[in-house]
C-alpha positions in Angstrom: -0.1 -0.1 0.1 1.2 3.4 -0.8 1.4 5.6 2.3 2.4 9.3 1.4 3.3 11.6 4.0 0.2 13.6 5.3 1.6 15.7 7.9 0.5 18.7 6.1 -2.3 17.4 3.6 -4.9 19.6 5.7 -2.7 22.7 4.7 -1.7 23.2 8.2 0.7 20.8 10.2 -0.6 17.7 12.0 1.0 17.0 15.4 0.9 14.0 17.7 -0.4 14.7 21.2 -1.2 11.2 22.7 2.2 10.4 24.5 1.7 12.5 27.5 -1.6 14.2 29.0 -4.1 14.6 26.1 -3.6 18.0 24.5 0.1 18.4 25.2 1.8 18.4 21.7 4.7 16.2 21.1 7.3 18.2 19.9 9.3 16.0 17.8 10.1 17.7 14.4 10.9 14.1 13.0 7.2 12.8 13.7 5.2 12.3 10.5 1.7 11.2 9.8 1.1 8.7 6.8 -2.1 7.6 4.9 -3.4 6.0 2.0 -3.5 8.1 -1.2 -7.2 8.1 -1.3 -7.2 9.4 2.2 -4.6 12.0 1.6 -7.0 13.4 -1.2 -9.8 13.5 1.3 -7.8 15.3 3.8 -6.7 18.1 1.3 -10.4 18.6 0.6 -11.2 18.7 4.3 -8.3 21.1 4.8 -9.6 23.3 1.9 -13.2 23.6 3.3 -12.2 24.3 6.9 -10.1 27.3 5.7 -12.8 28.5 3.4 -15.3 28.5 6.3 -12.8 30.3 8.6 -12.0 27.4 11.1 -8.3 27.0 10.3 -5.9 29.5 9.4 -2.0 29.6 9.0 -1.4 29.9 12.8 -3.3 26.7 13.5 -1.9 23.1 14.1 -4.2 20.2 14.2 -3.8 17.8 17.0 -4.1 14.2 16.4 -3.3 10.6 17.1 -2.3 10.1 13.5 -3.8 8.4 10.3 -1.9 5.2 9.7 -1.8 3.2 12.8 -0.5 -0.5 12.8 -3.8 -2.1 14.1 -7.0 -3.7 12.6 -9.3 -1.5 11.0 -9.5 1.6 8.7 -6.4 3.0 10.7 -4.5 0.0 9.7 -5.3 0.7 6.1 -4.2 4.4 6.2 -7.8 5.3 5.6 -8.7 6.9 9.0 -7.8 10.0 11.3 -8.4 11.1 14.8 -8.8 14.8 15.4 -8.2 15.9 18.9 -8.1 19.6 18.7 -6.2 22.6 17.6 -2.9 24.3 18.8 -3.0 28.1 18.3 -0.1 30.4 17.6 -0.1 31.5 21.1 0.4 28.1 22.6 -3.2 27.6 23.5 -4.6 24.1 23.2 -8.4 23.9 22.2 -9.5 20.1 22.4 -12.5 18.4 21.1 -13.0 16.7 24.4 -15.5 18.4 26.8 -14.8 19.7 30.2 -11.2 20.4 30.0 -9.8 23.7 31.5 -6.2 23.7 32.9 -2.6 24.5 32.2 0.1 21.9 31.5 3.8 22.5 30.7 3.2 26.2 29.6 0.2 25.2 27.4 -3.2 26.7 28.3 -5.7 23.8 27.6 -9.4 24.2 27.2 -12.3 22.5 25.5 -13.9 24.0 22.4 -17.7 25.2 22.5 -20.0 22.2 21.5 -21.2 24.5 18.7 -17.5 24.5 17.2 -17.3 20.8 17.9 -20.3 20.3 15.8 -19.2 22.6 12.9 -16.1 20.6 12.6 -17.8 17.2 12.7 -20.2 18.4 10.0 -17.3 20.0 7.9 -15.4 16.6 8.1 -18.7 14.7 7.2 -19.0 16.4 3.9 -15.9 14.4 2.7 -15.6 11.3 5.0 -18.3 8.7 4.9 -17.9 7.6 8.7 -17.5 10.2 11.4 -17.7 9.1 15.0 -17.9 11.1 18.2 -18.3 10.6 21.8 -22.3 10.2 21.0 -21.2 6.9 19.4 -19.2 5.1 22.1 -16.9 5.9 24.8 -14.0 5.1 22.7 -14.3 8.3 20.9 -15.2 10.7 24.0 -12.2 12.9 23.4 -11.8 13.1 19.6 -13.4 12.9 16.2 -12.7 9.7 14.2 -13.2 9.9 10.6 -12.6 7.3 7.8 -13.3 6.6 4.1 -15.0 3.0 4.7 -18.4 4.2 3.5 -19.5 6.5 0.7 -20.6 9.9 1.2 -24.4 9.6 1.3 -27.4 9.6 3.7 -27.6 6.0 5.1 -29.6 6.7 8.0 -26.9 5.3 10.3 -26.5 5.5 13.9 -23.5 8.0 13.4 -25.2 10.1 10.9 -28.4 10.3 13.0 -26.2 11.2 16.1 -24.7 13.9 14.1 -28.2 15.3 12.9 -29.4 15.2 16.6 -26.3 16.9 18.3 -26.1 19.6 15.7 -30.0 20.3 16.0 -29.6 20.4 19.7 -26.8 23.1 19.5 -28.2 25.0 16.6 -32.1 24.6 16.5 -33.5 23.1 19.7 -31.9 22.1 22.8 -34.4 19.6 23.9 -33.8 17.4 20.8 -32.8 13.9 22.4 -29.4 12.5 21.2 -30.0 8.7 21.0 -29.2 7.5 17.6 -32.8 6.9 16.8 -34.6 8.7 13.8 -37.9 9.2 15.7 -40.7 11.9 15.1 -38.9 14.4 17.3 -35.8 14.3 15.2 -37.6 14.3 11.8 -39.7 17.1 13.0 -36.9 19.2 14.0 -34.7 18.4 10.9 -37.6 19.3 8.6 -38.3 22.7 10.5 -34.7 23.6 10.5 -34.2 23.0 7.0 -37.5 24.6 6.1 -38.9 21.5 4.5 -42.5 20.3 4.4 -43.9 17.8 7.1 -43.0 14.4 6.2 -39.9 15.2 3.8 -37.4 12.6 3.6 -33.7 13.0 3.9 -32.1 12.7 0.6 -28.3 12.8 -0.3 -28.8 16.4 -1.3 -30.6 17.5 1.9 -28.0 15.8 4.2 -25.2 17.6 2.4 -27.0 20.8 2.5 -27.5 20.2 6.4 -23.7 19.7 6.9 -22.9 22.7 4.7 -25.3 24.7 7.0 -24.0 23.4 10.4 -20.4 23.8 9.3 -21.0 27.5 8.4 -22.6 28.1 11.8 -26.1 27.4 11.2 -26.7 29.8 8.3 
């Protein structure tokens, strides 16, 4: 398998942060991230879009556990990445993980807002078919996992429904339950948020419009 160096594929550097306490960057200039060629192309598109909507710029470093990892699953194929957060130009670490606010080794470490977390999740979901967060299971409590094991389309999967519910809760109705079930409450709030007629189905086009809308801050 061809594993190109993807340390700068997002258009900003990737930096490893899992050796010490989560969020403390591993300052080793020799560290590199690798992935498959197909996944490299996806990372480029994600980076371009995050820059377009103002979520990254040249002052940002993305913190990660890497892409290719020697273990089973999509990481072992070089087709996945874990997004842990950002390191800003003034040594502030902004983590995806909720409930963090402390200082370690000169780094100010805090959690990003849940609105920003949902914006990033949906921006990634436009280009990666699988996106998993803390709502999916406890293994993803502190990061966003994304991979290309599925096509980018509305499948009504648990992870997609959770993304819809978590986003609606932040940008539309705080009473939306986040349970991974596409019930009446979720459907009604989705159609209302999207300005659709009652009973409208989620199609690929509507799913992508929803992701764009959340990624751009609910516009």
